[in-house]
SEVOKE-110545 format. One line per field, with one value per atom (N, C-alpha, C): residue in three letters; residue number from 1; x, y, z. Coordinates in nm, 4 decimals. Each point is the difference from the previous one (the first is absolute). Last residue first. Layout:
% SEVOKE-110545
type: c(ALA,...)
seq: c(NUM,...)
x: c(X,...)
y: c(Y,...)
z: c(Z,...)
% end
This chain:
% SEVOKE-110545
type: c(UNK,UNK,UNK,UNK,UNK,UNK,UNK,UNK,UNK,UNK,UNK,UNK,UNK,UNK,UNK,UNK,UNK,UNK,UNK,UNK,UNK,UNK,UNK,UNK,UNK,UNK,UNK,UNK,UNK,UNK,UNK,UNK,UNK,UNK,UNK,UNK,UNK,UNK,UNK,UNK,UNK,UNK,UNK,UNK,UNK,UNK,UNK,UNK,UNK,UNK,UNK,UNK,UNK,UNK,UNK,UNK,UNK,UNK,UNK,UNK,UNK,UNK,UNK,UNK,UNK,UNK,UNK,UNK,UNK,UNK,UNK,UNK,UNK,UNK,UNK,UNK,UNK,UNK,UNK,UNK,UNK,UNK,UNK,UNK,UNK,UNK,UNK,UNK,UNK,UNK,UNK,UNK,UNK,UNK,UNK,UNK,UNK,UNK,UNK,UNK,UNK,UNK,UNK,UNK,UNK,UNK,UNK,UNK,UNK,UNK,UNK,UNK,UNK,UNK,UNK,UNK,UNK,UNK,UNK,UNK,UNK,UNK,UNK,UNK,UNK,UNK,UNK,UNK,UNK,UNK,UNK,UNK,UNK,UNK,UNK,UNK,UNK,UNK,UNK,UNK,UNK,UNK,UNK,UNK,UNK,UNK,UNK,UNK,UNK,UNK,UNK,UNK,UNK,UNK,UNK,UNK,UNK,UNK,UNK,UNK,UNK,UNK,UNK,UNK,UNK,UNK,UNK,UNK,UNK,UNK,UNK,UNK,UNK,UNK,UNK,UNK,UNK,UNK,UNK,UNK,UNK,UNK,UNK,UNK,UNK,UNK,UNK,UNK,UNK,UNK,UNK,UNK,UNK,UNK,UNK,UNK,UNK,UNK,UNK,UNK,UNK,UNK,UNK,UNK,UNK,UNK,UNK,UNK,UNK,UNK,UNK,UNK,UNK,UNK,UNK,UNK,UNK,UNK,UNK,UNK,UNK,UNK,UNK,UNK,UNK,UNK,UNK,UNK,UNK,UNK,UNK,UNK,UNK,UNK,UNK,UNK,UNK,UNK,UNK,UNK,UNK,UNK,UNK,UNK,UNK,UNK,UNK,UNK,UNK,UNK,UNK,UNK,UNK,UNK,UNK,UNK,UNK,UNK,UNK,UNK,UNK,UNK,UNK,UNK,UNK,UNK,UNK,UNK,UNK,UNK,UNK,UNK,UNK,UNK,UNK,UNK,UNK,UNK,UNK,UNK,UNK,UNK,UNK,UNK,UNK,UNK,UNK,UNK,UNK,UNK,UNK,UNK,UNK,UNK,UNK,UNK,UNK,UNK,UNK,UNK,UNK,UNK,UNK,UNK,UNK,UNK,UNK,UNK,UNK,UNK,UNK,UNK,UNK,UNK,UNK,UNK,UNK,UNK,UNK,UNK,UNK,UNK,UNK,UNK,UNK,UNK,UNK,UNK,UNK,UNK,UNK,UNK,UNK,UNK,UNK,UNK,UNK,UNK,UNK,UNK,UNK,UNK,UNK,UNK,UNK,UNK,UNK,UNK,UNK,UNK,UNK,UNK,UNK,UNK,UNK,UNK,UNK)
seq: c(119,119,119,118,118,118,117,117,117,116,116,116,115,115,115,114,114,114,113,113,113,112,112,112,111,111,111,110,110,110,109,109,109,108,108,108,107,107,107,106,106,106,105,105,105,104,104,104,103,103,103,102,102,102,101,101,101,100,100,100,99,99,99,98,98,98,97,97,97,96,96,96,95,95,95,94,94,94,93,93,93,92,92,92,91,91,91,90,90,90,89,89,89,88,88,88,87,87,87,86,86,86,85,85,85,84,84,84,83,83,83,82,82,82,81,81,81,80,80,80,79,79,79,78,78,78,77,77,77,76,76,76,75,75,75,74,74,74,73,73,73,72,72,72,71,71,71,70,70,70,69,69,69,68,68,68,67,67,67,66,66,66,65,65,65,64,64,64,63,63,63,62,62,62,61,61,61,60,60,60,59,59,59,58,58,58,57,57,57,56,56,56,55,55,55,54,54,54,53,53,53,52,52,52,51,51,51,50,50,50,49,49,49,48,48,48,47,47,47,46,46,46,45,45,45,44,44,44,43,43,43,42,42,42,41,41,41,40,40,40,39,39,39,38,38,38,37,37,37,36,36,36,35,35,35,34,34,34,33,33,33,32,32,32,31,31,31,30,30,30,29,29,29,28,28,28,27,27,27,26,26,26,25,25,25,24,24,24,23,23,23,22,22,22,21,21,21,20,20,20,19,19,19,18,18,18,17,17,17,16,16,16,15,15,15,14,14,14,13,13,13,12,12,12,11,11,11,10,10,10,9,9,9,8,8,8,7,7,7,6,6,6,5,5,5,4,4,4,3,3,3,2,2,2,1,1,1)
x: c(-6.8279,-0.0049,0.1333,-0.2495,0.0974,-0.0060,-0.3409,0.0348,0.0919,-0.2013,0.0704,0.0449,-0.3409,0.0398,0.0619,-0.1397,0.0484,0.0371,-0.3845,0.1314,0.0425,-0.3948,0.0541,0.1375,-0.3353,0.0912,0.0632,-0.5004,0.1338,0.0858,-0.5553,0.1146,0.1295,-0.5920,0.1192,0.1172,-0.4402,0.0169,0.1117,-0.2538,0.1021,0.0349,-0.4811,0.1384,0.0856,-0.5465,0.0938,0.1415,-0.3660,-0.0075,0.0989,-0.0091,-0.0159,0.0026,0.2603,-0.1338,-0.0034,0.3922,-0.0754,-0.1416,0.5267,-0.1327,-0.0862,0.5652,-0.1074,-0.1317,0.5557,-0.1190,-0.1045,0.5631,-0.1012,-0.1184,0.3934,-0.0715,-0.0989,0.4759,-0.1153,-0.0588,0.3146,-0.0206,-0.1289,0.2933,-0.0937,0.0155,0.1176,0.0680,-0.0966,-0.0837,-0.0548,0.0655,0.1377,-0.1211,-0.0730,0.3897,0.0352,-0.1234,-0.0684,0.0372,0.0388,-0.0585,-0.0097,0.0548,-0.1246,0.0208,-0.0105,-0.2131,0.0915,0.0096,-0.1868,0.0172,0.1071,-0.3553,0.1097,0.0072,-0.2190,-0.0061,0.1253,-0.3168,0.1232,-0.0280,-0.2099,-0.0274,0.1315,-0.1788,0.0971,-0.0463,-0.1347,-0.0573,0.0888,0.0413,0.1023,-0.0507,-0.2841,0.0540,0.1025,-0.1916,-0.0924,0.0578,0.2237,0.0145,-0.0849,0.0159,-0.0139,0.0277,0.0952,-0.0445,-0.0065,0.0884,-0.0297,-0.0523,0.3196,-0.0988,-0.0157,0.2099,-0.0099,-0.1076,0.0870,0.1340,-0.0013,-0.3960,0.0909,0.1415,-0.2790,-0.0616,0.0973,0.0568,0.0755,-0.0578,-0.1868,0.1431,0.0823,-0.4852,0.0363,0.1515,-0.2029,0.0045,0.0554,-0.2554,0.1270,-0.0210,-0.2602,-0.0057,0.1270,-0.2441,0.1008,-0.0358,-0.2070,-0.0058,0.0925,-0.0851,0.1250,-0.0105,-0.2887,-0.0212,0.1195,-0.0394,-0.0807,-0.0273,0.2595,0.0548,-0.0768,0.0871,-0.1007,0.0498,0.3145,-0.0477,-0.1046,0.2980,-0.0733,-0.0479,0.3611,-0.0665,-0.0731,0.1791,0.0760,-0.0761,-0.1006,-0.0311,0.0833,0.1739,-0.0890,-0.0192,0.1722,-0.0035,-0.1003,0.2331,-0.0951,0.0104,0.4308,-0.1275,-0.0906,0.4679,-0.0754,-0.1337,0.3208,0.0316,-0.0793,-0.2294,0.1264,0.0254,-0.3100,0.0111,0.1404,-0.3902,0.1349,-0.0054,-0.2959,-0.0012,0.1448,-0.3095,0.1279,-0.0233,-0.3375,0.0451,0.1387,-0.4450,0.1320,0.0494,-0.5142,0.0972,0.1316,-0.3487,-0.0735,0.0961,0.0350,0.0610,-0.0848,-0.0479,-0.1030,0.0544,0.2734,-0.1025,-0.1068,0.4089,-0.0042,-0.1161,0.2320,-0.1381,-0.0257,0.5060,-0.1076,-0.1354,0.4273,-0.0246,-0.1096,0.2757,-0.1002,-0.0102,0.3720,-0.0533,-0.0952,0.2300,-0.0687,-0.0660,0.4005,-0.0845,-0.0633,0.2525,-0.0330,-0.0899,0.3725,-0.1227,-0.0161,0.2678,-0.0007,-0.1305,0.3321,-0.1167,0.0241,0.1961,0.0144,-0.1289,0.0799,-0.0163,0.0079,0.2460,-0.1162,-0.0027,0.2547,0.0143,-0.1303,0.0301,0.0083,0.0139,-0.0299,0.0467,0.0160,-0.3572,0.1420,0.0279,-0.4024,0.0391,0.1501,-0.2542,0.0346,0.0367,-0.3630,0.1413,0.0228,-0.4032,0.0498,0.1476,-0.4412,0.1433,0.0459,-0.4703,0.0521,0.1479,-0.4460,0.1345,0.0502,-0.5008,0.0766,0.1351,-0.4421,0.1079,0.0703)
y: c(-10.6438,0.1219,0.0716,-0.3199,0.0013,0.1328,-0.3182,0.1379,-0.0013,-0.3502,0.0106,0.1439,-0.3439,0.1392,0.0038,-0.4023,0.0415,0.1475,-0.2867,0.0606,0.0594,-0.3766,0.0855,0.0529,-0.2696,-0.0806,0.0799,0.1106,-0.0162,-0.0770,-0.0366,0.0532,-0.0194,-0.0056,-0.0292,0.0733,0.0387,-0.1437,-0.0376,0.3815,-0.0039,-0.1477,0.0405,0.0362,0.0218,0.0972,-0.1100,0.0481,0.3003,-0.0775,-0.1147,0.2897,0.0919,-0.0770,-0.2249,0.0509,0.0886,-0.2334,0.0057,0.0545,0.0603,-0.0570,0.0301,-0.0308,0.0453,-0.0647,0.1261,-0.0837,0.0609,0.0055,0.0577,-0.0960,0.0607,-0.0824,0.0842,0.0315,0.0689,-0.0852,-0.0642,-0.0484,0.0643,0.2646,-0.1107,-0.0574,0.4708,-0.1209,-0.1174,0.4494,-0.0355,-0.1257,0.2149,-0.0808,-0.0301,0.2875,-0.1415,-0.0892,0.4267,-0.0212,-0.1457,0.3975,-0.1357,-0.0083,0.3612,0.0154,-0.1350,-0.0574,0.1056,0.0036,-0.3216,0.0044,0.1028,-0.1807,0.0903,0.0173,-0.3738,0.0510,0.0838,-0.2055,0.0435,0.0382,-0.3140,0.0864,0.0274,-0.1734,0.0034,0.0961,-0.1061,-0.0943,-0.0117,0.2951,-0.0986,-0.1059,0.3533,-0.0514,-0.1102,0.2425,-0.0966,-0.0631,0.1954,0.0272,-0.1041,0.2218,-0.1071,0.0530,0.0896,0.0516,-0.1155,0.1632,-0.1078,0.0633,0.1777,0.0313,-0.1199,0.1646,-0.0944,0.0468,0.2667,-0.0474,-0.0904,0.1953,0.1119,-0.0396,-0.3741,0.1175,0.1173,-0.4484,0.0394,0.1231,-0.2123,0.0114,0.0434,-0.0952,0.1280,0.0190,-0.2882,-0.0193,0.1286,0.0416,-0.0344,-0.0357,0.0828,0.0052,-0.0608,0.2166,-0.0688,0.0008,0.0565,0.0401,-0.0883,-0.0095,0.0312,0.0451,-0.1415,0.1197,0.0419,-0.4913,0.0966,0.1192,-0.3257,0.0028,0.0964,0.0482,-0.0530,0.0135,-0.0504,0.0932,-0.0690,-0.0341,-0.0593,0.1094,-0.1370,0.0960,-0.0752,-0.2131,0.1238,0.1049,-0.4835,0.0843,0.1273,-0.4624,0.1139,0.0755,-0.5081,0.0841,0.1126,-0.2048,-0.0379,0.0951,-0.1092,0.0723,-0.0519,-0.1308,-0.0246,0.0687,0.2044,-0.1232,-0.0115,0.2838,0.0100,-0.1304,0.1524,-0.0897,0.0107,0.2720,-0.0289,-0.0910,0.2021,-0.0462,-0.0215,0.2555,-0.0406,-0.0375,0.0172,0.0486,-0.0463,0.0723,-0.0569,0.0590,-0.0812,0.0779,-0.0751,-0.1395,0.1052,0.0912,-0.3485,0.0527,0.1116,-0.2914,0.0157,0.0578,-0.1025,0.0939,0.0254,-0.2998,0.1194,0.0932,-0.4925,0.0468,0.1191,-0.0812,-0.0981,0.0653,0.2510,-0.0650,-0.1035,0.4591,-0.1060,-0.0557,0.2845,-0.0208,-0.1186,0.3658,-0.1282,-0.0103,0.3050,-0.0179,-0.1382,0.3954,-0.1366,-0.0008,0.3569,-0.0161,-0.1459,0.3245,-0.1116,0.0036,0.3322,-0.0314,-0.1249,0.2435,-0.0173,-0.0400,0.0499,0.1278,-0.0074,-0.3742,0.0729,0.1398,-0.3570,0.0604,0.0711,-0.4429,0.1454,0.0520,-0.4753,0.0536,0.1509,-0.3111,0.0120,0.0530,-0.0905,-0.0019,0.0152,-0.0321,0.1297,0.0019,-0.3271,0.0347,0.1324,-0.4332,0.1219,0.0200,-0.2679,-0.0057,0.1342,-0.3336,0.1271,-0.0157,-0.2514,-0.0111,0.1408,-0.2738,0.1246,-0.0244,-0.3079,0.0202,0.1318)
z: c(-10.2472,0.0831,0.0025,-0.3983,0.1093,0.0744,-0.3177,0.0318,0.1212,-0.4117,0.1271,0.0204,-0.3186,0.0255,0.1384,-0.3954,0.1322,-0.0008,-0.2854,-0.0165,0.1341,-0.2434,0.1052,-0.0336,-0.2589,0.0813,0.1132,-0.2038,-0.0516,0.0978,-0.0602,0.0742,-0.0770,0.0050,-0.0783,0.0655,0.1752,-0.0194,-0.0954,0.3596,-0.1038,-0.0194,0.1911,0.0319,-0.1244,0.0414,0.0053,0.0183,-0.2583,0.1237,-0.0051,-0.3665,0.1129,0.1323,-0.4045,0.0225,0.1218,-0.1607,-0.1239,0.0187,0.2330,0.0213,-0.1212,0.1643,-0.0878,0.0410,0.1864,-0.0043,-0.0923,0.2000,-0.0869,-0.0056,0.3956,-0.0964,-0.0796,0.3392,-0.0583,-0.1117,0.4699,-0.1359,-0.0505,0.3662,-0.0169,-0.1404,0.3206,-0.0449,-0.0030,0.1677,-0.1303,-0.0560,0.4098,0.0180,-0.1307,0.0156,0.0255,0.0167,-0.3028,0.1393,0.0200,-0.4327,0.0540,0.1410,-0.3571,0.1454,0.0708,-0.4577,0.0411,0.1523,-0.4411,0.1451,0.0333,-0.4142,0.0296,0.1501,-0.3385,0.1368,0.0229,-0.4510,0.0646,0.1451,-0.4517,0.1140,0.0719,-0.5270,0.1089,0.1088,-0.4801,0.0970,0.1244,-0.3949,0.0321,0.0967,-0.1361,-0.1257,0.0239,0.3674,-0.0596,-0.1254,0.4410,-0.1428,-0.0709,0.5382,-0.0986,-0.1390,0.5816,-0.1297,-0.0984,0.5629,-0.0938,-0.1288,0.4351,-0.1034,-0.0924,0.5322,-0.1111,-0.0977,0.3808,-0.0348,-0.1234,0.2028,-0.0126,-0.0378,0.2255,-0.0623,0.0011,0.1995,-0.1200,-0.0682,0.4011,0.0277,-0.1208,-0.0056,0.0612,0.0119,-0.3977,0.1439,0.0622,-0.4670,0.0637,0.1466,-0.5351,0.1450,0.0572,-0.5027,0.0795,0.1481,-0.5565,0.1404,0.0829,-0.4984,0.0670,0.1436,-0.4200,0.0804,0.0807,-0.1410,-0.0730,0.0897,0.1861,-0.1345,-0.0884,0.5335,-0.0913,-0.1424,0.4430,-0.1010,-0.0851,0.5149,-0.1104,-0.0943,0.4599,-0.0881,-0.1093,0.4106,-0.0097,-0.0811,0.3177,-0.1145,0.0043,0.2338,0.0184,-0.1310,0.2477,-0.1186,0.0217,0.4331,-0.1026,-0.1194,0.3194,0.0002,-0.1107,0.0882,0.1215,0.0084,-0.3510,0.0726,0.1299,-0.3816,0.0710,0.0754,-0.4410,0.1143,0.0571,-0.3577,0.0476,0.1206,-0.4774,0.1374,0.0420,-0.4217,0.0588,0.1450,-0.4765,0.1302,0.0351,-0.3933,0.0273,0.1316,-0.2643,0.0765,0.0090,-0.2947,0.0703,0.0754,-0.4546,0.1224,0.0590,-0.4100,0.1031,0.1302,-0.3870,-0.0445,0.1050,-0.0143,0.0850,-0.0322,-0.0909,-0.0154,0.0921,-0.1352,0.0070,-0.0173,0.2310,-0.1285,0.0187,0.2634,-0.0059,-0.1407,0.3471,-0.1340,0.0009,0.3596,-0.0080,-0.1365,0.3164,-0.1173,0.0045,0.3542,-0.0359,-0.1233,0.2316,-0.0757,-0.0382,0.4056,-0.0936,-0.0778,0.3682,-0.0824,-0.0837,0.5059,-0.1430,-0.0681,0.4801,-0.0661,-0.1516,0.2699,0.0494,-0.0611,-0.2879,0.1320,0.0384,-0.3242,-0.0030,0.1422,-0.3491,0.1279,-0.0133,-0.2976,0.0257,0.1386,-0.4450,0.1400,0.0153,-0.4240,0.0558,0.1456,-0.2915,-0.0105,0.0724,-0.1012,0.0630,-0.0313,-0.2337,0.0238,0.0552,-0.1122,0.0486,0.0319,-0.2871,0.0542,0.0352,-0.0781,-0.0072,0.0637,-0.2313,0.0961,-0.0273)
% end
């Protein structure tokens, strides 16, 4: 089992920045990738960004490219999401996730952290 704990959410004005953190514990040695997803009220959960644990390659949803950066600290088993130039439409609960192999879904999830961007 893998446990994921997010932190760093909050309320920020449009144009501001936040950094989310996600610390992992448990059987993390087989981690293939870690990611961030978000779910806004009344909407489905959507992919935001992901990073391969080995090599560090990243990918992003188009709506956050150039504004958000995902990074990792292998020693701390932690992944970060730096969010700049935040917009009201970024308001959502942000979830950290992990997957243990190339194929298959993200199958470990954190409890989520609220990000609210005011206009």
